[in-house]
C-alpha positions as CSV (number, residue, x, y, z in Angstrom):
1,X,15.0,-13.7,-8.8
2,X,17.3,-10.6,-9.5
3,X,17.9,-8.0,-11.7
4,X,20.0,-10.3,-13.5
5,X,17.2,-12.7,-14.7
6,X,15.2,-9.4,-16.0
7,X,18.4,-8.2,-17.8
8,X,19.0,-12.0,-19.4
9,X,15.3,-11.6,-20.6
10,X,15.1,-8.2,-21.9
11,X,18.6,-9.0,-23.3
12,X,17.0,-12.0,-25.4
13,X,14.3,-10.0,-26.8
14,X,16.8,-7.4,-28.0
15,X,18.7,-9.9,-30.2
16,X,17.0,-10.4,-33.6
17,X,17.4,-14.1,-33.8
18,X,15.7,-14.8,-30.1
19,X,12.9,-12.2,-30.9
20,X,12.2,-13.9,-34.1
21,X,12.0,-17.1,-32.8
22,X,9.8,-15.7,-29.7
23,X,7.6,-14.0,-31.7
24,X,7.2,-17.5,-34.0
25,X,6.7,-19.2,-30.7
26,X,3.7,-17.0,-29.6
27,X,2.2,-17.1,-33.0
28,X,1.8,-20.8,-33.0
29,X,5.2,-22.6,-33.7
30,X,9.1,-22.5,-34.3
31,X,9.1,-22.4,-37.9
32,X,12.3,-21.8,-39.3
33,X,13.6,-20.9,-35.9
34,X,17.4,-21.2,-34.8
35,X,17.8,-24.2,-32.7
36,X,20.6,-22.4,-30.9
37,X,18.2,-19.4,-30.5
38,X,15.6,-21.5,-29.1
39,X,18.2,-22.8,-26.6
40,X,18.8,-19.4,-25.4
41,X,15.1,-18.9,-25.0
42,X,14.8,-22.0,-23.1
43,X,17.8,-20.9,-20.7
44,X,15.9,-17.4,-20.4
45,X,12.9,-19.1,-19.3
46,X,10.9,-17.8,-22.3
47,X,10.7,-21.4,-24.0
48,X,10.0,-25.1,-23.2
49,X,9.8,-28.3,-24.8
50,X,6.5,-30.2,-24.5
51,X,6.1,-34.2,-23.9
52,X,6.2,-34.6,-27.9
53,X,9.1,-32.3,-28.3
54,X,7.4,-29.2,-29.6
55,X,8.3,-25.9,-28.8
56,X,6.2,-23.5,-26.9
57,X,6.5,-19.8,-25.8
58,X,6.3,-19.6,-21.7
59,X,4.9,-15.5,-22.0
60,X,3.9,-15.8,-18.1
61,X,7.7,-15.7,-17.6
62,X,7.0,-12.0,-18.0
63,X,4.3,-12.0,-14.8
64,X,7.1,-13.9,-12.7
65,X,9.7,-11.4,-13.4
66,X,7.0,-8.5,-12.5
67,X,6.1,-10.5,-9.6
68,X,9.4,-11.3,-8.2
69,X,10.5,-7.4,-8.7
70,X,7.2,-6.1,-7.4
71,X,8.0,-4.3,-3.7
72,X,6.6,-6.2,-0.8
73,X,4.0,-4.4,0.6
74,X,5.1,-2.0,3.3
75,X,4.1,-3.1,6.9
76,X,1.4,-1.6,8.1
77,X,1.6,-0.8,12.1
78,X,-1.7,-1.8,14.3
79,X,-2.4,1.6,15.2
80,X,-2.7,2.5,11.1
81,X,-4.8,-0.7,11.0
82,X,-7.2,1.1,13.0
83,X,-7.1,4.4,11.7
84,X,-8.2,3.2,8.2
85,X,-10.9,1.1,9.7
86,X,-12.4,4.1,11.1
87,X,-11.3,7.1,9.1
88,X,-12.7,7.4,5.4
89,X,-10.8,10.4,3.6
90,X,-9.9,11.7,7.3
91,X,-13.6,11.9,8.6
92,X,-14.9,9.7,11.5
93,X,-17.1,6.9,10.0
94,X,-17.9,5.7,13.4
95,X,-16.2,5.6,16.9
96,X,-15.0,2.3,17.8
97,X,-16.6,0.3,20.6
98,X,-13.1,-1.5,22.0
99,X,-11.4,1.2,24.4
100,X,-8.1,0.6,23.1
101,X,-8.8,1.3,19.3
102,X,-11.1,4.2,20.6
103,X,-7.9,5.5,22.2
104,X,-6.0,5.1,19.1
105,X,-8.5,7.4,16.9
106,X,-8.7,9.7,19.8
107,X,-5.0,10.2,20.2
108,X,-4.8,10.9,16.5
109,X,-7.9,13.6,16.4
110,X,-6.1,15.4,19.8
111,X,-3.2,16.4,17.0
112,X,-4.9,18.9,15.4
113,X,-4.5,20.5,18.7
114,X,-1.4,22.3,19.8
115,X,0.1,21.4,23.0
116,X,0.2,24.8,25.2
117,X,-2.0,26.6,23.1
118,X,-5.7,27.6,24.8
119,X,-8.7,27.2,22.5
120,X,-12.3,28.5,22.9
121,X,-14.8,26.3,22.3
122,X,-16.1,27.5,19.3
123,X,-12.6,26.9,17.6
124,X,-12.5,22.9,19.1
125,X,-16.2,22.6,17.6
126,X,-14.5,24.0,14.0
127,X,-11.7,21.5,14.5
128,X,-14.1,18.3,15.6
129,X,-16.4,19.0,13.2
130,X,-13.4,18.2,10.5
131,X,-13.7,14.7,11.8
132,X,-17.4,14.1,12.6
133,X,-20.7,16.1,12.6
134,X,-21.1,15.4,16.5
135,X,-18.7,17.5,17.6
136,X,-20.2,17.8,21.1
137,X,-19.8,13.9,21.2
138,X,-15.8,13.7,20.2
139,X,-15.2,17.0,22.3
140,X,-16.7,14.9,25.6
141,X,-14.9,11.8,24.2
142,X,-11.5,13.9,24.4
143,X,-12.3,15.0,27.6
144,X,-13.0,11.5,29.3
145,X,-10.0,10.2,27.9
146,X,-8.1,13.1,29.7
147,X,-6.5,14.1,25.9
148,X,-8.4,17.5,26.3
149,X,-8.9,19.5,29.3
150,X,-11.5,22.4,29.7
151,X,-12.1,25.1,32.4
152,X,-14.7,28.1,31.7
153,X,-15.3,27.4,28.0
154,X,-11.4,27.2,27.0
155,X,-10.1,23.8,26.3
156,X,-6.8,22.9,25.7
157,X,-4.5,19.7,24.8
158,X,-3.8,17.5,27.8
159,X,-2.6,14.3,26.6
160,X,-1.9,12.1,23.7
161,X,1.5,11.9,21.5
162,X,3.7,14.9,20.5
163,X,5.2,15.3,17.3
164,X,8.8,16.6,17.7
């Protein structure tokens, strides 16, 4: 279906004769509707004849047009699916058990740290607390995954994706 189909249906409803005919069909009968108007409605998919030759309205045509014009669902990457499954409103609801999924989540969390910047432990804890109350566990996961490094209570980003 195309925009032309929508224009055709809207055009039919903008004409007095076809609008009256469609209204009569919706209300229960063709009444004194002009045969020409009924044929126009049939061509636009808004009316049909039943087995006994009576005219009937097809209001479902509007749903068909809307469905045809609806945008296809956006393609969601596998990483985005994992993040949606484990993060709710930016907070980590649970740590994935599978290594691949855990790495997706950890790489996402790592992005709060700027590459080349050294952070005191207190700042790291505050940043990680935004994701989960057990910031110490998150910090250990990030270090074990080589996404954060530490020396003398100073931390820096040592892995993960970098936005350009």
